[in-house]
C-alpha positions as CSV (number, residue, x, y, z in Angstrom):
1,M,0.0,0.0,0.0
2,K,2.8,2.4,0.9
3,T,4.6,1.7,-2.4
4,F,1.3,2.3,-4.3
5,T,0.6,5.6,-2.5
6,T,4.2,6.8,-3.1
7,A,3.8,6.0,-6.8
8,V,0.5,7.9,-6.8
9,V,2.2,11.0,-5.2
10,L,5.1,10.9,-7.6
11,S,2.7,10.6,-10.6
12,V,0.6,13.5,-9.2
13,M,3.7,15.6,-8.8
14,C,4.9,14.9,-12.3
15,V,1.6,15.7,-14.1
16,S,0.5,18.5,-11.9
17,P,2.1,21.3,-14.0
18,V,-0.3,20.4,-16.7
19,F,-3.3,21.0,-14.4
20,A,-1.7,24.0,-12.6
21,A,-0.6,26.1,-15.6
22,E,-3.0,28.8,-14.6
23,A,-1.2,29.1,-11.3
24,A,2.0,30.4,-12.9
25,A,1.6,34.0,-11.8
26,Q,0.0,35.6,-8.8
27,P,-2.6,38.4,-9.2
28,D,-0.1,41.0,-8.0
29,G,2.5,39.9,-10.6
30,G,4.6,37.8,-8.2
31,L,5.6,34.2,-8.9
32,S,3.7,31.1,-7.9
33,V,5.4,28.1,-6.3
34,D,4.7,26.2,-9.6
35,R,6.6,28.9,-11.6
36,C,9.5,28.9,-9.1
37,I,9.8,25.1,-9.4
38,T,9.8,25.4,-13.2
39,I,12.6,28.1,-13.0
40,L,14.6,25.8,-10.6
41,S,14.3,23.0,-13.2
42,G,15.5,25.3,-15.9
43,L,18.4,26.6,-13.9
44,N,19.5,23.0,-13.0
45,A,19.5,22.2,-16.7
46,L,22.2,24.8,-17.2
47,N,24.7,22.5,-15.4
48,C,26.1,21.2,-18.7
49,V,25.7,21.4,-22.4
50,G,22.8,19.3,-23.7
51,Q,21.1,18.7,-20.4
52,Q,17.3,18.8,-20.7
53,I,14.9,19.7,-17.9
54,G,14.8,16.8,-15.5
55,G,17.6,15.0,-17.3
56,Q,21.2,14.1,-16.6
57,C,24.3,15.6,-18.1
58,P,25.2,13.7,-21.2
59,A,28.5,11.7,-21.0
60,G,31.4,14.0,-21.8
61,A,29.3,17.1,-21.8
62,G,31.0,20.5,-21.3
63,Q,29.8,23.5,-19.5
64,Y,28.0,26.5,-21.0
65,K,30.0,29.7,-21.4
66,L,28.2,31.7,-18.7
67,G,31.1,33.6,-17.1
68,T,30.0,35.4,-13.9
69,A,26.3,34.6,-14.6
70,R,27.1,31.2,-13.0
71,Y,27.1,33.0,-9.7
72,T,23.7,34.5,-10.3
73,I,22.4,31.1,-11.3
74,A,23.9,29.5,-8.2
75,L,22.2,32.1,-6.0
76,D,18.9,31.4,-7.6
77,I,19.3,27.7,-7.3
78,A,20.1,28.1,-3.6
79,A,17.0,30.4,-3.1
80,L,14.7,28.0,-5.0
81,G,15.8,24.7,-3.5
82,P,14.0,25.4,-0.2
83,V,10.8,26.3,-2.1
84,F,10.7,22.9,-3.8
85,D,11.6,21.1,-0.5
86,A,8.9,22.9,1.4
87,A,6.3,22.1,-1.3
88,R,7.4,18.4,-1.3
89,K,7.3,18.2,2.5
90,A,3.9,19.8,2.7
91,Q,2.5,17.2,0.2
92,Q,4.2,14.4,2.0
93,Q,2.6,15.6,5.3
94,F,-0.8,15.8,3.7
95,M,-0.4,12.3,2.3
96,A,0.6,11.0,5.7
97,E,-2.5,12.4,7.3
98,L,-4.9,10.9,4.7
99,P,-7.0,8.0,6.1
100,A,-6.5,4.6,4.8
101,A,-8.3,3.9,1.5
102,P,-11.5,2.0,1.7
103,K,-11.6,-1.5,0.1
104,S,-13.4,-1.9,-3.2
105,A,-15.7,-4.8,-3.9
106,S,-12.7,-6.9,-5.1
107,G,-10.9,-6.3,-1.8
108,Q,-8.3,-4.0,-3.3
109,P,-7.8,-0.4,-1.9
110,D,-9.9,2.2,-3.8
111,D,-7.5,5.1,-3.9
112,T,-9.7,7.3,-6.2
113,N,-10.7,9.7,-3.4
114,Q,-7.1,9.9,-2.1
115,T,-5.7,10.6,-5.5
116,T,-8.2,13.3,-6.1
117,R,-7.5,14.9,-2.7
118,L,-3.7,14.6,-3.3
119,Q,-4.0,16.3,-6.7
120,A,-6.2,19.1,-5.2
121,N,-3.7,19.6,-2.4
122,W,-0.7,19.7,-4.7
123,N,-2.5,22.1,-7.0
124,G,-3.1,24.3,-4.0
125,I,0.5,24.2,-3.0
126,L,1.6,25.0,-6.6
127,A,-0.8,28.0,-6.7
128,G,0.7,29.5,-3.5
129,R,3.0,32.4,-3.6
130,C,6.7,31.8,-4.0
131,T,8.6,33.9,-1.5
132,A,12.1,33.3,-2.9
133,E,14.1,36.5,-3.7
134,L,15.5,35.9,-7.2
135,S,18.3,37.6,-9.1
136,H,17.8,38.2,-12.8
137,L,20.1,37.2,-15.6
138,K,20.8,39.5,-18.6
139,L,19.9,37.8,-21.9
140,S,23.4,38.9,-23.2
141,D,25.0,36.9,-20.3
142,L,23.6,33.7,-21.7
143,H,25.6,34.2,-25.0
144,L,23.0,32.5,-27.0
145,G,23.8,31.1,-30.5
146,D,25.0,28.2,-32.4
147,K,28.7,29.2,-33.0
148,A,31.6,27.7,-31.1
149,D,31.8,30.6,-28.7
150,E,28.1,30.8,-28.0
151,N,25.6,28.7,-26.0
152,A,23.0,26.5,-27.8
153,I,20.7,26.3,-24.7
154,P,17.6,24.2,-25.4
155,P,14.4,26.3,-25.9
156,A,12.6,24.4,-23.1
157,V,15.3,25.5,-20.7
158,L,15.1,29.1,-21.9
159,G,11.3,29.0,-21.5
160,A,11.7,27.7,-18.0
161,I,14.0,30.5,-16.9
162,S,12.4,33.3,-18.9
163,P,10.8,34.9,-15.9
164,I,14.2,35.8,-14.5
165,V,15.9,36.8,-17.8
166,D,15.9,40.5,-18.6
167,K,15.8,41.1,-22.3
């Protein structure tokens, strides 16, 4: 049961950005927890050339030419890590407090209600306000391009970090 519940939480956490897309920005223009987690994923993907969001560094991958922007990236990763950790811990706490799933007619746990409640809770967490103080990158500091002295950063990574990139 615990393995199944853990699998449900992980799947909820993986698909929730699809359901929480409207939670990206706060009414006052601030960032949501969802957006901050997306930014964190994008910043983490800047670890090495060719890394995709949520992926690993390809074997033999080099580093992007980011110069002193690496420090700004490091500060933002440090600021956003606790946001993700707090969101994850809040969801785990909620999951731990859920009552046991009732048995279906076949004797198997019927987790439908728990899954719905977990998703609703996770969406609420994601819609919350992100309180991390983030630094901004200059677009020119990313040295975008396809030449040898430029960075061919994947578009998905650029999209993820776009809220903190000043054009």
